[in-house]
C-alpha positions in Angstrom: -60.7 -93.5 9.5 -59.5 -96.0 12.3 -58.6 -94.4 15.5 -54.9 -93.8 15.9 -53.2 -96.1 18.4 -52.4 -94.4 21.9 -48.9 -94.0 23.0 -48.6 -95.8 26.5 -45.2 -94.8 28.5 -43.8 -94.4 31.8 -40.5 -94.2 33.3 -39.0 -97.4 35.4 -35.8 -97.5 37.2 -34.0 -100.7 37.7 -31.8 -101.4 40.6 -28.6 -100.8 38.6 -29.8 -97.2 37.9 -31.1 -97.7 34.3 -34.1 -95.3 33.7 -36.2 -97.0 30.9 -39.3 -95.6 29.2 -41.3 -98.0 26.6 -44.1 -97.2 24.5 -46.6 -99.0 22.2 -45.7 -99.4 18.4 -46.4 -96.4 16.5 -47.9 -95.9 13.0 -45.8 -97.1 10.0 -44.1 -94.7 7.8 -40.5 -92.7 7.7 -37.9 -94.2 9.7 -37.4 -96.2 13.0 -33.7 -95.2 14.1 -31.7 -97.0 16.7 -29.5 -94.8 18.9 -26.9 -95.3 21.3 -25.0 -92.5 23.1 -22.1 -92.9 25.4 -20.3 -90.2 27.0 -17.6 -90.8 29.5 -15.6 -88.3 31.8 -12.7 -89.6 33.8 -10.8 -87.9 36.3 -7.3 -88.4 37.8 -8.7 -88.5 41.3 -12.1 -88.3 42.9 -14.3 -85.2 42.4 -17.6 -84.0 43.6 -19.8 -83.4 40.7 -22.1 -80.5 40.6 -25.7 -81.0 39.7 -26.0 -81.8 36.2 -28.5 -80.9 33.3 -29.1 -83.5 30.6 -30.7 -82.8 27.4 -30.6 -86.1 25.7 -34.1 -87.5 25.4 -35.4 -86.6 21.9 -38.5 -84.4 21.6 -42.1 -86.0 20.9 -43.7 -84.1 18.0 -46.2 -85.0 15.1 -42.9 -85.7 13.0 -41.1 -88.0 15.6 -42.2 -90.2 18.4 -39.9 -92.3 21.0 -40.6 -96.3 20.8 -38.0 -97.1 23.7 -35.7 -95.1 25.7 -33.3 -96.3 28.3 -30.8 -94.0 30.0 -28.0 -95.4 32.3 -25.8 -93.2 34.7 -22.9 -94.3 36.7 -22.5 -93.4 39.5 -26.3 -93.7 40.1 -27.7 -90.0 41.0 -30.7 -88.9 42.4 -32.6 -87.5 39.4 -35.8 -85.4 38.3 -37.1 -84.9 35.0 -39.0 -81.4 34.0 -39.7 -79.5 30.7 -37.8 -76.3 30.2 -39.4 -73.1 29.2 -39.1 -74.3 25.2 -40.5 -77.7 26.1 -37.4 -79.5 25.7 -37.1 -82.5 28.1 -34.5 -81.7 30.6 -33.4 -84.2 33.3 -31.5 -83.1 36.5 -28.9 -85.4 38.3 -27.4 -84.9 41.5 -24.4 -87.1 42.8 -24.3 -87.3 46.5 -20.5 -89.1 46.7 -17.2 -88.3 45.0 -16.1 -90.3 41.9 -13.3 -90.8 39.5 -15.7 -91.5 36.6 -19.0 -90.0 35.2 -20.8 -92.4 32.5 -23.8 -91.4 30.7 -25.3 -93.8 28.2 -28.6 -93.5 26.3 -30.1 -96.3 24.1 -33.2 -95.6 22.3 -35.5 -96.2 19.1 -37.2 -93.4 17.5 -39.8 -93.1 14.7 -39.3 -90.1 12.3 -41.9 -89.1 9.8 -40.5 -85.8 8.2 -40.1 -87.7 4.6 -41.0 -84.9 2.6 -39.6 -81.6 4.1 -41.5 -79.5 1.2 -44.9 -80.7 2.2 -46.3 -76.8 2.8 -47.4 -73.7 1.0 -46.0 -70.4 2.2 -48.2 -67.4 3.1 -48.7 -65.0 0.2 -46.8 -62.3 2.3 -43.7 -64.7 2.8 -43.0 -65.6 -1.0 -40.4 -62.9 -1.5 -38.0 -61.6 1.0 -37.5 -59.6 2.7 -40.8 -59.7 4.4 -42.2 -58.8 7.8 -43.8 -61.5 10.0 -47.4 -61.0 11.1 -47.6 -59.0 14.6 -48.7 -62.1 16.4 -45.8 -64.4 14.9 -43.4 -61.6 15.5 -44.4 -61.3 19.2 -43.9 -65.3 19.7 -40.6 -65.4 17.5 -39.2 -62.6 19.1 -36.4 -64.5 20.9 -35.5 -65.9 17.5 -35.5 -62.7 15.5 -32.8 -60.9 17.8 -29.8 -60.2 15.7 -26.3 -61.1 16.7 -23.8 -58.1 17.8 -23.4 -55.3 15.5 -19.8 -56.4 14.3 -21.2 -59.9 13.4 -24.1 -58.5 11.3 -21.6 -56.3 9.6 -19.4 -59.3 8.9 -22.3 -61.5 7.7 -23.9 -58.7 5.5 -20.5 -58.2 3.8 -20.1 -61.9 3.4 -23.8 -62.1 1.5 -22.6 -59.0 -0.6 -19.4 -60.7 -1.7 -21.0 -64.3 -2.2 -24.1 -63.3 -4.0 -24.3 -60.8 -6.8 -28.2 -61.4 -7.3 -29.5 -63.0 -4.2 -32.7 -65.0 -4.5 -35.8 -63.3 -3.6 -37.8 -66.5 -2.7 -36.7 -67.4 0.9 -36.6 -71.1 0.0 -34.2 -70.6 -2.8 -32.3 -67.9 -0.6 -31.9 -70.6 2.2 -31.0 -73.0 -0.2 -28.4 -71.2 -1.7 -26.8 -70.2 1.7 -26.7 -73.6 3.0 -25.0 -74.8 -0.2 -22.4 -72.3 -0.3 -21.5 -72.6 3.3 -21.3 -76.4 2.8 -19.0 -75.9 0.0 -16.9 -73.2 1.1 -16.6 -74.4 4.8 -14.5 -77.4 6.0 -16.1 -79.7 8.6 -14.1 -80.3 11.5 -15.3 -82.9 14.4 -14.5 -81.5 17.7 -15.6 -83.2 21.0 -14.2 -80.5 23.2 -16.8 -78.1 24.5 -16.9 -74.7 23.1 -18.7 -72.8 20.0 -16.8 -70.4 17.7 -18.3 -67.2 16.8 -19.5 -66.7 13.5 -16.8 -64.4 12.5 -14.1 -66.9 13.6 -15.9 -69.6 11.3 -15.7 -67.5 8.5 -12.4 -66.4 8.8 -11.0 -69.9 9.6 -13.0 -71.5 6.9 -14.0 -74.5 9.2 -15.8 -75.6 12.1 -17.9 -78.2 13.8 -21.3 -78.9 13.2 -22.5 -76.7 16.1 -20.4 -73.6 14.4 -22.0 -74.1 11.2 -25.6 -74.1 12.7 -24.8 -71.0 15.0 -23.5 -69.3 11.8 -26.5 -70.1 9.7 -28.9 -69.0 12.5 -27.1 -65.6 12.9 -27.0 -65.2 8.9 -30.8 -65.8 9.1 -31.3 -63.5 12.1 -29.2 -60.7 10.4 -31.7 -60.7 7.2 -34.7 -60.5 9.4 -35.8 -64.3 9.5 -36.4 -66.0 12.7 -33.9 -68.9 13.5 -33.0 -71.1 16.2 -30.3 -73.7 17.1 -31.2 -77.6 17.3 -29.0 -80.3 18.6 -29.8 -84.1 17.9 -28.7 -87.0 15.8 -28.5 -87.7 11.9 -28.4 -91.0 10.4 -27.5 -92.1 6.9 -29.5 -93.9 4.5 -27.9 -97.1 3.1 -25.0 -96.0 0.7 -25.3 -92.4 1.9 -22.1 -90.8 3.2 -23.1 -87.9 5.6 -20.7 -85.8 7.3 -21.2 -85.6 11.1 -23.2 -89.1 11.2 -22.4 -91.3 14.3 -21.9 -88.2 16.4 -24.1 -85.8 18.4 -25.1 -83.2 15.5 -26.5 -79.8 15.3 -28.5 -77.8 12.7 -30.7 -74.6 12.4 -34.5 -74.2 12.2 -36.0 -71.3 10.3 -39.5 -70.3 10.8 -41.4 -69.8 7.5 -45.0 -68.3 7.6 -47.3 -71.3 6.0 -44.4 -73.8 6.7 -43.6 -73.6 10.3 -40.3 -74.3 11.7 -38.0 -76.0 8.9 -34.7 -77.7 9.5 -31.6 -76.8 7.5 -28.4 -78.5 8.0 -25.7 -76.4 6.4 -22.9 -79.0 7.4 -24.3 -81.3 4.9 -26.0 -78.7 2.5 -29.3 -80.2 2.9 -32.9 -79.6 4.3 -33.7 -81.8 7.4 -35.8 -84.9 6.6 -36.6 -88.2 8.3 -32.9 -89.0 9.2 -32.9 -86.1 11.6 -33.5 -86.7 15.2 -34.2 -83.4 17.1 -33.4 -83.5 20.8 -33.6 -79.8 22.1 -33.7 -76.5 20.6 -33.1 -73.1 21.7 -32.5 -69.6 20.8 -28.8 -70.0 22.0 -26.8 -73.1 21.3 -25.1 -73.0 24.8 -28.6 -73.5 26.4 -29.0 -76.8 25.0 -25.6 -78.7 25.3 -26.5 -82.2 25.8 -24.7 -82.8 29.1 -24.1 -79.5 31.4 -22.2 -79.6 34.7 -19.0 -79.2 36.5 -16.7 -80.6 39.3 -14.5 -79.6 42.0 -11.5 -80.7 44.0 -9.2 -79.2 46.1 -6.2 -80.0 43.9 -5.6 -79.9 40.3 -7.3 -82.7 38.3 -6.5 -84.4 34.9 -9.6 -85.0 32.8 -10.2 -87.5 29.9 -13.6 -87.3 27.6 -14.7 -90.0 25.4 -18.0 -89.9 23.3 -19.4 -92.8 21.2 -22.5 -92.3 19.1 -24.5 -94.8 16.7 -27.3 -94.4 14.5 -28.8 -97.3 12.7 -32.0 -97.5 10.6 -34.1 -100.5 11.6 -36.8 -99.7 9.1 
């Protein structure tokens, strides 16, 4: 077997504040996606910006690799790059002077390889639910097994009882059924404003943004004893394939299945995640991986305006 090509990458900062990371070409296969993501905050008068946290650069895994990454922030901040406790790439931006506008724009190419999301064999003890995770796994997965509040559990269990007279025992069939029913019963609404609905609110309203779908699915899984986490990222559409919530920052859930590992499920679109999905950050709580986190201050009331534009295009 020929040796794998090395990935060579490093940050470079231009005089205009652009942060660029380039890499050697990767192995062929899967998709290559070109993604742009621009967020602009406008303020009616100069404000002081608090230190901001940015979860914008996609993760590097065996299923996805960054080919090129550029991040441009205006006004130009002092920045540093770290890994958070879950090994998501986290950028810290500090702004020394007041401003009337904050612009954050990323431009990147990523290669994805999760072409077949079902390329696995479940452990024998996990082919029928409910099952109990191996003690070593259970210890590592503890934050993702923590169930929601009691009233949320009661509401979710009641929903399962009403919806499924004969719930599938196979965990794959069960998760697929939950995903398809939520996709069919709930209406998608695009919402750029911050905030996440509770699972109870999403069920009762019958609609929500993709992040609300993801939180609901995650808490449903945990209520039934399955380890689940929240994922933020991007989704692209194959040619001729219309997907709800594409060309926007997207959110979905991942469930840990023994023998399969973390598998992505997108209840907004009613599908399992494949190579059209680009994961940026994951967490036990949705609020912890918001893409841009920060605040501003001013002695007077300030009017704000937010605009977000995302494009996802397949190159290969």
